[in-house]
VEXSE-886434 format. One record per residue (C-alpha): x, z, y; residue in three letters. Coordinates in steps of 0.001 Angstrom, whole numbers, plus 500000, padded with zeros to 6 digits. Layout:
<sites>
XZYALA/...
</sites>
This chain:
<sites>
450485542098778279MET/447074543630778321ALA/448011547293777866SER/450883549668777997TYR/451863553040776667ASN/453077555063779569TYR/455607557882778974VAL/454751559989782071ASP/451378560745783691PRO/450480558057786268THR/449778558760789922ASN/446024558464790590SER/446818556229793600ASN/448211553526791291LEU/445170553388789067VAL/442666550551789272CYS/439081551967789846CYS/437653549310787608ILE/439715549426784412CYS/441138552993785118ARG/444610551982784193THR/447697551353786454PRO/447573548093788341PHE/448365544801786653LEU/449211542063789204ASP/447695544191792074PRO/445671542518794889VAL/444176543968798064SER/441055543098800063THR/441395541995803673LEU/438061543557804727THR/438383547160803467CYS/441957547366802153GLY/441204548449798503HIS/443538547536795688THR/442504546284792242PHE/444005544434789277CYS/443530540702789853ARG/441739540059786644ALA/439369543041787273CYS/438298542126790766ILE/437860538437789842VAL/435493539397786966GLU/433690541924789261ALA/433088539222791997LEU/431610536894789424GLN/428791539384788931HIS/428400540617792516SER/429896539524795788SER/430509543138796912GLN/433475545480796948CYS/433152547785793921PRO/434204550849795993VAL/432187550652799274ASP/429769547799798503ARG/430816545771801509LEU/430391541901801223PRO/433483540409799689LEU/434609536944798583THR/437440535706796495LEU/439068534143799628GLU/439417537672801135GLU/441562538863798190VAL/445365538595798732VAL/448447539855796846SER/449133543561797308ALA/451991544972799257ASN/455375544655797567SER/455739548502797705ILE/452716548883795479VAL/453958546302793146ARG/457348547950792867SER/455842551312792187LEU/453742550033789259VAL/456605547929787855ASP/458873550902787785GLU/456634553046785610LEU/458309554037782206VAL/456567552536779310VAL/457071552508775451GLU/457828549446773408CYS/454553548197771870PRO/456070547998768439SER/455293551361766718PRO/458661551435764851GLU/460764550781768014CYS/461633554008769975PRO/462853552160773041HIS/461486553057776528THR/462145551273779789CYS/460550550282783059GLN/457516548084782768ARG/459173545210784568GLN/461983545288781923LEU/459745545381778887LEU/459301541530778698ALA/463052541074778607GLY/463376543720775898HIS/460803542001773729LEU/462225538571774347ARG/465867539357773672ASP/466729542658771951SER/463699544265770172CYS/464396544337766524SER/460669544724765656TYR/459248542068767845ALA/457692539202766079GLU/459385535843766462VAL/458628532421765001PRO/460476531182761966CYS/464016529919762983PRO/463485526612761048THR/460782525543763513GLY/458702524075760697GLU/456979527299759658CYS/454069528979761461ASP/454849532402760177GLN/455845535213762643LEU/458493537679761309ILE/460273540650762839PRO/463559539818764510ARG/465507542193762214LYS/464300540180759141ASP/464988536774760661MET/468330536405758780GLU/466936537411755451SER/463728535468755902HIS/463232532864753249ARG/460430530351753398CYS/459843526998751878GLY/461746525274754640HIS/464724527610754829THR/467997525817754041LEU/470089527537751359ILE/473731526612750614THR/474813526262747041CYS/477836528512746281HIS/478994526200743526GLU/479026522782745297CYS/478287523622748914GLY/475180521522749132THR/472406522630751509GLN/468901522543750071LEU/465451523909750997SER/464389526973749059SER/461705524965747299GLU/464314522555745842ASP/467133525078745249PHE/465722526415741942LYS/465871522906740459ASP/469311522375741811HIS/470685525547740192GLU/469833524229736728ALA/471736521005737408GLU/474715522145739517CYS/478175522439737947LEU/480654525131739165PRO/483520523910741222VAL/486884525732741518SER/488701526033744920LEU/492317526661745798VAL/493390529010748592CYS/495434527332751293ASP/497641530421751815PHE/498225531936748476CYS/497312528976746162SER/494883531268744118ALA/491977529577742376GLU/488381531017742770TYR/484828529935742496SER/482857528796745509ARG/480709531924745584ASP/483835534020746011LEU/485270531985748861GLN/484065534373751780SER/485297537463749931SER/488685536009749240HIS/489125535004752759ALA/488652538527753839GLU/491088540066751313THR/493870537347751102CYS/497194538962751984SER/498786535705753007GLU/495963534623755368ALA/496785534279759099ILE/494725536641761168ILE/494608537820764752SER/494922541422766149CYS/491788543480766211VAL/492373543828769940HIS/492523540129770615ALA/489323540384772634SER/491110542877774972ASN/494196540546775422GLY/496599541074772399CYS/498084537739771433SER/499551538696767969TRP/498912536434765032LYS/500414536896761551GLY/499843537486757859LYS/497375540153756837ARG/499925542010754726ARG/502145542576757755SER/499453543583760115PHE/498925547282759315THR/502607548381758615PRO/504307546344761327LYS/502008545380764222HIS/499725548316764512ILE/502486550859765382PRO/503809548554768087SER/500531547168769563CYS/500092548335773170PRO/496336548195772960TYR/496077550572769987GLU/497011553563772223ALA/494139552838774635ILE/491447551796772242LYS/489396554840773163GLY/489432553768776799PHE/488586550212775751LEU/485494551388773735SER/484233553347776685LEU/484723550393779013HIS/482814548181776566GLU/479858550603776472SER/479764550708780333LYS/479954546949780381MET/476905546894778048ALA/475063549172780443ASP/475963546959783430LEU/474654543948781476ARG/471327545657781003GLU/471117546737784627GLU/471980543224785810ASN/469084541956783608LEU/466767544400785363GLY/468041543315788790LEU/467625539692787842ARG/464018540357786980ASN/463468542122790246LYS/465003539167792118ILE/462606536855790277ASP/459638539137791362ALA/460943539275794923LEU/461205535505795042GLN/457510535250794027GLY/456624537760796781HIS/458641535708799240LEU/456796532489798330GLN/453442534363798894ASN/454770535595802279ALA/455838532111803184THR/452350530700802411ARG/450751533395804460ASP/453101532752807341LEU/452310529074807257HIS/448580529841807283ALA/449085532226810286ALA/451019529486812164LYS/448155527062811498THR/445613529559812748ALA/447614530422815930LEU/447813526753816904GLY/449291526212820286PRO/450233529874820662TRP/452986529469818118TYR/455897527458819472THR/459333527097817905GLN/461145527765821090SER/459171530944821693LEU/459867532159818170ALA/463657531598818625HIS/463691533363821978SER/461906536441820403ILE/464411536517817606VAL/467445536148819748GLU/466303538797822288ARG/468270542118821973SER/466211545290821281PRO/466967546980824717HIS/466190543762826651VAL/462896543327824819GLN/461973547030825583GLN/462795546526829190ARG/460720543375829460VAL/457863544976827658THR/457808547973829991SER/458038545918833110SER/455226543432832135THR/452043544279834042PRO/448737544497832310HIS/446770541296831893VAL/444037541056834478THR/441541538466835549GLU/443983536977838155SER/446696536475835589THR/444394534544833309VAL/442835532455835978SER/446208531465837394SER/447363527978836395PRO/449905527662833636ALA/453534526801834350PRO/453996523309835454SER/455484520865833015THR/456920517433833407SER/454819514318832867ALA/456849513371829787ASP/456173516613827982THR/452953516420826010PRO/450402519108826568ASP/450064521016823256ILE/446839522647824451PHE/444985519315825206ALA/443506518807821741PRO/441985522276821767TYR/440431522091825229PHE/439604518422826343PRO/439079517756830006GLU/435502517708831302ASP/434738516364834772GLU/431541518314834991SER/433474521578834958PHE/435272520670838269SER/431958520478840211ALA/430837523947839322GLN/431151526802841804ALA/432619530180841085SER/430451533317841177PRO/432096534378844450GLU/431064531107846119GLN/427553531452844772LEU/427261535008846044SER/428581533916849508SER/425519531748850164PHE/423533533175853135SER/419677533205853227TRP/418023532221856586ARG/415786535059857995PRO/412253533824858492LEU/409707535686860571HIS/406132535183859478GLY/404005533574862190THR/401471530747862044SER/403735528541864241SER/406817528510862042ASN/405198527960858720ILE/407148524674858285SER/410390526625858444GLN/409775528193854997ALA/412646528571852501TRP/413340525547850403ASP/415039526194847073PRO/416577522772847112ALA/418579523790850126SER/421194525258847804LEU/421975521959846157THR/422080520135849458SER/425109522238850551ARG/428551521003849594PRO/430073522924846840VAL/433852523477846727ALA/435492522173843697GLN/437054524917841407ASN/439208523462838673ASN/439323525729835625ILE/442995526590834857ALA/444105526389831248PRO/445141529592829318LEU/448645530844829896ASP/450505529983826712LEU/453570531961827792SER/451877535167826912THR/450777536552823569THR/447536535755821879LEU/446348539312822299GLU/447076539343826024GLY/445245535958826509SER/442225537277824599LEU/442224540491826661SER/442504538467829881GLY/439574536290828681LEU/437484539302827977ARG/438164540745831417GLN/437238537460832974SER/433962537372831085VAL/433217540930832110VAL/433941540088835702SER/431868536942835583LEU/428954538868834028SER/429030541455836721ALA/429103538694839365SER/426167536868837801MET/424238540146837609ASP/424969540881841274SER/423941537349842218PHE/420699537595840294GLY/419741540846841899ARG/420390539457845377ARG/418548536271844587ASN/415572538513843308GLU/415483540552846508ILE/415563537389848686ALA/412748535835846745LEU/410744539075847001THR/411169539214850805ASN/410229535580851073GLU/407106536109848942ALA/406034538949851187LEU/406542536847854328ARG/404491533935852752VAL/401655536412851858ASN/401520537475855528GLU/401357533976856650GLU/398517533315854161ILE/396593536340855349ARG/396973535144858965SER/395719531678858102LEU/392730533195856282ARG/391740535167859397ALA/392036532119861648ASN/389902530098859221ILE/387315532785859124HIS/387032532802862961GLY/386684529057862935LEU/383984529289860236ARG/382009531781862411MET/382189529495865453GLN/381052526456863471VAL/378153528487862108HIS/377010529481865658ALA/377205525783866716ILE/375094524831863579MET/372465527355864501MET/372177526077868147ASP/371913522500866782ARG/369170523545864433ASN/367179525079867258ALA/367454521871869332GLN/366287519690866578VAL/363185521656865755THR/362209521990869463GLY/361224525546869145ARG/364154526925870952MET/363324529253873773GLN/364158528352877254GLU/367821528911877984MET/368978530521881175PRO/371841529243883313SER/375266528917881934VAL/376294532250883441ASP/373112534047882368GLY/372578535916879141PRO/371819534138875867TRP/368290534616874394THR/367924534585870691ALA/365603532026869186SER/362252532835867685SER/363535532611864121ARG/365636535709864953PHE/362685537576866640ILE/361030540042864280PRO/357478538919863360GLY/358101535453864606GLY/357098532336862722PRO/359774530967860197PRO/361646527976861371VAL/363260525550859089PRO/367068525539859438SER/369594522684859327ILE/372571523480857211THR/374563520176857793LYS/375554518495860977LEU/
</sites>
């Protein structure tokens, strides 16, 4: 039903922000938790993939059925019957049953099933259309209303004889005679309550009524019947609620199945049974005594299982032999750097980066996650492990940077020492070349003894003649 007429003012928390009416088939968003009518949010998402309230990104897959409490609150709102002539008011969830079963002004199809006309329920008995069957009072023949007029002109009256008083009467008076015949066998008016009397109509009032045990309590019986009618209506409402709850239960079952699929190996049937069977005080004691998840608990190996038991975690984390050859951050940080002192004689002992790979690395097999804990605990432990690994890698990087800086300083000192030595050799070679040049030209001054002082050549004497030099040996 598209709209309802509500008797009392509606709580603003139960009003859809799109259509501004109480929720119809309410749904909620997983991202921001807002509630809308299903038809309203589906139409809104066709125009824009955003939440109409806070404009956050939203898709149709993120819209689920609202909480059962919200559905119950909107279903229990009191509404009026949509028929203007009907004064009936009831809860919104009971209105469909009222229109289907008891509303006198609700339009129903023609009872013949061959007419497309809709008529009020109260006029269904008096409705006459071309397909309605009419019984002739004279001959008892059933004809359609279209053929009945022609039959009335041809039908001859037939007299009937009463089986009880032998009186004759026409067929059209049969029902009235059966209600007034004094010799007819009738039952007590309290037969529905348990009275078993049957007799002639003329002896019912003067003889049976004064002695009928149900006549004295007919007031109580009428009250009981009214209460039973109220209980029937209440049972009808409860039946509708049960149908609605069954729908909610089916939705919850589908959500639970999706959650089981998403949890994967963390959901095991034995673990679920153990949680259900655990008593409240035992569960509280176990929870209080369980330590917080740390890096050591996550890195510890899982409980051992037999070889016949399949590993439910294997499809999610396949084995990789390359992982077993990696070293832990603690092992990498324990590598020592050889101190090297910068001299020209130990230049061959410089640090070789390949020396790290030449050392044997201890194998460290990565332990699987502990499936005996909760998913939240495993994720928390993984986060702690990642944080610890990040800190170890940062510390290792800093130490490596300091070692490389020290090594670079030492290499620079070695290079400066080599430059000084090469410069000295260059000066000595230059002096030898100058002497060689003087000997070749023959203009070299007389040299004293080996132990005597050295006299510069004429090319170094101011004012002397220029002497060609030899620049190559």
